[in-house]
TITI-844269 format. One record per residue (C-alpha): residue in one letter; x, y negated, z; residue number from 0. Coordinates in Angstrom, 3 decimals. Each point is the difference from the previous one (the first is absolute). Example, Ala and Ser with C-alpha at 12.3 -4.5 7.8 and 13.67 -1.06 7.14 Angstrom:
BEGIN
res=A; X=12.300; Y=4.500; Z=7.800; n=0
res=S; X=1.370; Y=-3.440; Z=-0.660; n=1
***
This chain:
BEGIN
res=M; X=6.023; Y=23.567; Z=17.514; n=0
res=S; X=-3.064; Y=0.845; Z=2.346; n=1
res=S; X=-1.227; Y=1.328; Z=3.118; n=2
res=S; X=-2.448; Y=1.547; Z=1.875; n=3
res=N; X=0.048; Y=1.442; Z=3.482; n=4
res=D; X=1.950; Y=3.007; Z=-1.364; n=5
res=K; X=0.253; Y=-0.380; Z=-3.796; n=6
res=L; X=2.438; Y=-2.062; Z=-1.637; n=7
res=L; X=0.071; Y=-0.786; Z=-3.777; n=8
res=L; X=2.583; Y=-0.289; Z=-2.584; n=9
res=I; X=0.206; Y=-1.604; Z=-3.103; n=10
res=T; X=3.250; Y=0.247; Z=-1.749; n=11
res=T; X=0.836; Y=-1.107; Z=-3.820; n=12
res=R; X=3.524; Y=0.617; Z=-2.109; n=13
res=F; X=-0.150; Y=-3.628; Z=-1.042; n=14
res=I; X=-0.904; Y=-3.041; Z=2.140; n=15
res=N; X=-2.282; Y=-1.352; Z=-2.810; n=16
res=G; X=-0.537; Y=3.034; Z=-2.058; n=17
res=G; X=-0.991; Y=3.679; Z=0.303; n=18
res=N; X=-2.687; Y=2.139; Z=1.439; n=19
res=P; X=-0.304; Y=-0.187; Z=3.576; n=20
res=E; X=0.464; Y=3.258; Z=1.799; n=21
res=Y; X=-3.129; Y=0.253; Z=2.940; n=22
res=S; X=1.629; Y=1.412; Z=3.260; n=23
res=L; X=-2.500; Y=1.429; Z=3.498; n=24
res=I; X=2.709; Y=0.444; Z=2.569; n=25
res=D; X=-0.677; Y=1.645; Z=3.349; n=26
res=I; X=1.565; Y=-1.835; Z=2.984; n=27
res=A; X=-0.329; Y=2.775; Z=1.859; n=28
res=T; X=2.347; Y=2.185; Z=-1.894; n=29
res=G; X=1.202; Y=-2.676; Z=-2.474; n=30
res=K; X=-1.155; Y=2.774; Z=-2.884; n=31
res=R; X=-0.209; Y=-1.683; Z=-3.451; n=32
res=T; X=-3.182; Y=0.920; Z=-2.230; n=33
res=K; X=-0.292; Y=-1.528; Z=-3.253; n=34
res=I; X=-3.283; Y=-0.898; Z=-1.174; n=35
res=K; X=-1.149; Y=-0.638; Z=-3.405; n=36
res=L; X=-2.447; Y=-3.173; Z=0.179; n=37
res=P; X=-2.193; Y=-1.634; Z=-3.090; n=38
res=I; X=1.058; Y=-3.071; Z=0.248; n=39
res=L; X=2.154; Y=-2.803; Z=-0.736; n=40
res=S; X=1.667; Y=-1.979; Z=2.417; n=41
res=R; X=3.430; Y=-0.913; Z=1.275; n=42
res=Q; X=-0.859; Y=-2.630; Z=2.716; n=43
res=F; X=-3.000; Y=-0.283; Z=2.312; n=44
res=V; X=-0.706; Y=3.699; Z=0.635; n=45
res=Y; X=-1.417; Y=0.332; Z=4.247; n=46
res=M; X=-0.931; Y=3.258; Z=1.537; n=47
res=S; X=-3.314; Y=-0.162; Z=1.854; n=48
res=P; X=0.080; Y=-0.319; Z=3.809; n=49
res=D; X=-0.916; Y=3.914; Z=-0.371; n=50
res=G; X=2.389; Y=1.255; Z=-1.948; n=51
res=K; X=-2.637; Y=1.670; Z=-2.506; n=52
res=G; X=1.021; Y=-2.734; Z=-2.942; n=53
res=I; X=1.247; Y=-2.936; Z=-1.140; n=54
res=Y; X=-1.791; Y=-3.034; Z=-1.031; n=55
res=Y; X=2.539; Y=-1.935; Z=-3.061; n=56
res=L; X=-0.410; Y=-2.947; Z=-2.018; n=57
res=G; X=0.152; Y=1.284; Z=-4.037; n=58
res=S; X=-1.682; Y=1.840; Z=-2.547; n=59
res=A; X=-1.720; Y=3.022; Z=-0.178; n=60
res=S; X=1.374; Y=1.181; Z=-2.841; n=61
res=E; X=3.272; Y=1.221; Z=-0.987; n=62
res=K; X=0.024; Y=-0.555; Z=-3.592; n=63
res=N; X=-1.438; Y=-3.456; Z=0.226; n=64
res=E; X=1.552; Y=-2.303; Z=2.816; n=65
res=E; X=-3.024; Y=-2.792; Z=-1.086; n=66
res=D; X=-2.510; Y=2.572; Z=0.004; n=67
res=G; X=-2.026; Y=-0.620; Z=3.494; n=68
res=R; X=2.645; Y=-2.049; Z=1.809; n=69
res=G; X=-0.954; Y=-0.794; Z=3.708; n=70
res=V; X=0.267; Y=1.218; Z=3.055; n=71
res=Y; X=-0.635; Y=3.629; Z=0.758; n=72
res=Y; X=-0.442; Y=2.999; Z=2.532; n=73
res=Y; X=1.152; Y=3.778; Z=-0.959; n=74
res=D; X=-0.945; Y=2.693; Z=2.628; n=75
res=F; X=2.950; Y=2.568; Z=0.003; n=76
res=T; X=-2.724; Y=3.147; Z=0.859; n=77
res=S; X=-2.241; Y=-0.947; Z=-3.050; n=78
res=K; X=2.488; Y=-1.688; Z=-2.134; n=79
res=I; X=-2.413; Y=-2.878; Z=-1.220; n=80
***
């Protein structure tokens, strides 16, 4: 879980050490939960940016190969980059 002023980022998996994570944004004021598809592989160290416009994460830039491009990244919700 990570939050900005008005949003909460929630990451869930079916299994503790396996399975694909699901990402959701929750509007704190209304409680509305929206599942989002992110092109990343990360189950830990995912943080919402202070302005709520993206996330910082430790992981991989590729869904196909977890070791490909492993590092720290910023993902922008608007540009999807």
